[in-house]
Kinemage of the C-alpha trace (Angstrom):
@kinemage 1
@onewidth
@group {chain A} dominant
@subgroup {mainchain}
@vectorlist {calphas} color= white
{ca unk a 1} P -0.636 3.700 -5.792
{ca unk a 2} L -1.701 4.248 -2.242
{ca unk a 3} L 0.721 2.032 -0.322
{ca unk a 4} L 2.463 1.484 3.002
{ca unk a 5} L 4.822 0.024 4.882
{ca unk a 6} L 3.681 0.112 8.242
{ca unk a 7} L 3.592 -3.133 10.201
{ca unk a 8} L 1.828 -1.701 12.811
{ca unk a 9} L -1.083 -0.648 10.658
{ca unk a 10} L -0.438 -3.870 8.215
{ca unk a 11} L -0.434 -6.625 10.971
{ca unk a 12} L -3.639 -5.000 12.713
{ca unk a 13} L -7.091 -6.706 12.639
{ca unk a 14} L -8.428 -4.011 10.198
{ca unk a 15} L -4.939 -4.634 8.322
{ca unk a 16} L -5.631 -8.419 7.674
{ca unk a 17} L -9.292 -8.193 7.209
{ca unk a 18} L -9.632 -4.738 5.294
{ca unk a 19} L -6.221 -4.594 3.432
{ca unk a 20} L -6.223 -8.276 3.060
{ca unk a 21} L -2.529 -8.130 4.222
{ca unk a 22} L -0.266 -11.660 4.157
{ca unk a 23} L 3.222 -11.816 5.454
{ca unk a 24} L 6.089 -12.556 3.060
{ca unk a 25} L 7.024 -16.160 2.870
{ca unk a 26} L 10.660 -15.188 3.005
{ca unk a 27} L 13.132 -12.202 2.983
{ca unk a 28} L 13.178 -10.059 -0.233
{ca unk a 29} L 15.311 -11.568 -3.042
{ca unk a 30} L 18.426 -9.880 -3.650
{ca unk a 31} L 17.786 -9.690 -7.555
{ca unk a 32} L 15.103 -7.221 -7.520
{ca unk a 33} L 16.848 -4.522 -9.092
{ca unk a 34} L 18.272 -0.927 -8.956
{ca unk a 35} L 19.348 0.954 -5.792
{ca unk a 36} L 16.573 2.839 -4.011
{ca unk a 37} L 14.096 0.051 -4.606
{ca unk a 38} L 11.327 0.036 -2.065
{ca unk a 39} L 8.923 -2.839 -1.526
{ca unk a 40} L 5.750 -1.745 0.102
{ca unk a 41} L 2.039 -2.925 0.485
{ca unk a 42} L -0.215 -1.640 -2.377
{ca unk a 43} L -3.602 -1.146 -0.643
{ca unk a 44} L -5.613 -0.837 -3.769
{ca unk a 45} L -3.864 -4.023 -5.554
{ca unk a 46} L -3.747 -5.832 -2.251
{ca unk a 47} L -0.304 -7.461 -2.752
{ca unk a 48} L 3.285 -6.444 -2.376
{ca unk a 49} L 4.886 -4.112 -5.090
{ca unk a 50} L 8.798 -3.054 -6.096
{ca unk a 51} L 8.846 1.092 -5.982
{ca unk a 52} L 11.526 2.410 -8.196
{ca unk a 53} L 11.976 5.540 -5.554
{ca unk a 54} L 14.053 7.496 -8.428
{ca unk a 55} L 10.761 7.593 -10.575
{ca unk a 56} L 8.389 8.039 -7.219
{ca unk a 57} L 6.691 11.628 -6.448
{ca unk a 58} L 4.957 11.463 -2.965
{ca unk a 59} L 1.208 13.427 -3.164
{ca unk a 60} L 0.544 12.740 0.178
{ca unk a 61} L 1.473 11.365 2.893
{ca unk a 62} L -1.443 9.914 5.919
{ca unk a 63} L -0.311 8.776 9.285
{ca unk a 64} L -0.295 4.772 9.680
{ca unk a 65} L -2.741 5.637 12.727
{ca unk a 66} L -6.718 5.929 13.320
{ca unk a 67} L -6.204 9.290 10.477
{ca unk a 68} L -5.359 6.097 8.209
{ca unk a 69} L -8.531 4.065 8.735
{ca unk a 70} L -10.985 7.262 8.892
{ca unk a 71} L -9.637 7.987 5.127
{ca unk a 72} L -9.614 4.615 3.697
{ca unk a 73} L -13.264 4.150 5.217
{ca unk a 74} L -14.447 7.428 3.642
{ca unk a 75} L -12.510 7.859 0.583
{ca unk a 76} L -11.169 4.121 -0.687
{ca unk a 77} L -13.357 1.675 0.609
{ca unk a 78} L -16.658 2.947 -0.640
{ca unk a 79} L -14.860 3.050 -4.275
{ca unk a 80} L -16.026 1.016 -7.200
{ca unk a 81} L -13.645 -0.910 -8.930
{ca unk a 82} L -13.791 1.846 -12.022
{ca unk a 83} L -13.210 4.050 -9.255
{ca unk a 84} L -9.910 2.314 -8.096
{ca unk a 85} L -8.536 2.137 -11.522
{ca unk a 86} L -9.095 5.172 -12.345
{ca unk a 87} L -7.172 6.402 -9.116
{ca unk a 88} L -4.380 3.733 -10.018
{ca unk a 89} L -3.796 5.440 -13.051
{ca unk a 90} L -4.414 9.139 -12.056
């Protein structure tokens, strides 16, 4: 999964256009689940995801600045649907 919680990244013009970000309609529900649950924007699925941090392994961190857009434009944007599927299931 490729995700972010960076409001600066998500609410930017690029975030709204390239990542199809939309603001939540309200605060997170209290029944979301166990402790250590994080809500983030899934960049490939282009929607919010609940992530159980007890079962999460951080593989790579990309700063939420121009470095992200370079990575996104060179690696994620050109992917086919099948390549995105493979990325999500690896």
